[in-house]
ROVOFI-592231 format. One record per residue (C-alpha): residue in three letters; chain; x, y, z. Coordinates in nm, 3 decimals. Example, Ala and Ser with C-alpha at 12.3 -4.5 7.8 and 13.67 -1.06 7.14 Angstrom:
2
+-----+---+---------+---------+---------+
:   r : c :      xx :      yy :      zz :
+-----+---+---------+---------+---------+
: ALA : A :   1.230 :  -0.450 :   0.780 :
: SER : A :   1.367 :  -0.106 :   0.714 :
+-----+---+---------+---------+---------+
END
This chain:
63
+-----+---+---------+---------+---------+
:   r : c :      xx :      yy :      zz :
+-----+---+---------+---------+---------+
: MET : A :  12.149 :  11.013 :  13.368 :
: GLU : A :  11.898 :  11.212 :  13.551 :
: ARG : A :  11.763 :  11.102 :  13.869 :
: ARG : A :  11.424 :  11.059 :  13.729 :
: VAL : A :  11.551 :  10.852 :  13.437 :
: VAL : A :  11.731 :  10.632 :  13.686 :
: THR : A :  11.436 :  10.569 :  13.903 :
: GLU : A :  11.213 :  10.498 :  13.599 :
: GLU : A :  11.476 :  10.244 :  13.473 :
: ILE : A :  11.478 :  10.084 :  13.830 :
: GLU : A :  11.100 :  10.056 :  13.838 :
: TRP : A :  11.086 :   9.919 :  13.478 :
: THR : A :  11.340 :   9.657 :  13.572 :
: LEU : A :  11.164 :   9.545 :  13.885 :
: ASN : A :  10.813 :   9.516 :  13.708 :
: THR : A :  10.972 :   9.343 :  13.413 :
: PHE : A :  11.201 :   9.095 :  13.559 :
: CYS : A :  11.149 :   9.062 :  13.941 :
: ARG : A :  10.804 :   9.070 :  13.988 :
: ASP : A :  10.729 :   8.707 :  13.842 :
: CYS : A :  11.074 :   8.575 :  13.886 :
: PHE : A :  11.025 :   8.204 :  13.940 :
: VAL : A :  11.394 :   8.157 :  14.083 :
: ARG : A :  11.341 :   8.415 :  14.373 :
: ASP : A :  11.000 :   8.245 :  14.446 :
: ALA : A :  11.139 :   7.916 :  14.459 :
: PHE : A :  11.418 :   8.024 :  14.682 :
: LYS : A :  11.200 :   8.206 :  14.924 :
: LYS : A :  10.959 :   7.894 :  14.937 :
: ASP : A :  11.249 :   7.651 :  15.003 :
: TYR : A :  11.486 :   7.874 :  15.217 :
: GLY : A :  11.306 :   8.173 :  15.314 :
: LYS : A :  11.300 :   8.548 :  15.227 :
: ASN : A :  11.649 :   8.642 :  15.354 :
: TYR : A :  11.812 :   8.358 :  15.139 :
: ALA : A :  11.614 :   8.462 :  14.844 :
: GLN : A :  11.695 :   8.851 :  14.879 :
: SER : A :  12.074 :   8.759 :  14.915 :
: PHE : A :  12.058 :   8.554 :  14.613 :
: CYS : A :  11.912 :   8.839 :  14.414 :
: ASN : A :  12.148 :   9.074 :  14.555 :
: ARG : A :  12.469 :   8.869 :  14.523 :
: ASP : A :  12.421 :   8.622 :  14.206 :
: CYS : A :  12.151 :   8.754 :  13.990 :
: SER : A :  12.260 :   8.964 :  13.688 :
: VAL : A :  11.940 :   9.176 :  13.724 :
: GLY : A :  12.004 :   9.229 :  14.095 :
: LYS : A :  12.361 :   9.350 :  14.026 :
: ARG : A :  12.208 :   9.586 :  13.748 :
: LEU : A :  11.961 :   9.717 :  14.001 :
: GLN : A :  12.253 :   9.774 :  14.254 :
: ALA : A :  12.456 :   9.973 :  14.013 :
: LEU : A :  12.144 :  10.180 :  13.913 :
: GLY : A :  12.096 :  10.251 :  14.304 :
: GLU : A :  12.458 :  10.337 :  14.333 :
: SER : A :  12.426 :  10.597 :  14.041 :
: LEU : A :  12.129 :  10.738 :  14.256 :
: LEU : A :  12.371 :  10.820 :  14.529 :
: GLN : A :  12.543 :  11.117 :  14.329 :
: TYR : A :  12.192 :  11.307 :  14.330 :
: LYS : A :  12.119 :  11.518 :  14.643 :
: LYS : A :  11.763 :  11.500 :  14.760 :
: VAL : A :  11.582 :  11.810 :  14.709 :
+-----+---+---------+---------+---------+
END
């Protein structure tokens, strides 16, 4: 995939799934921002997909 395509998919995923995520908002309210963010990175399937997309960006050199 091209870098542009990957970044567009990341943006689409964030806007579609993460923007109004009630689980993240509930964890953020109850446990704080750090806990909510670690949940997203560690346990959420969307967060895992975003991490995989981010890893694929590492193969591109910044121009």
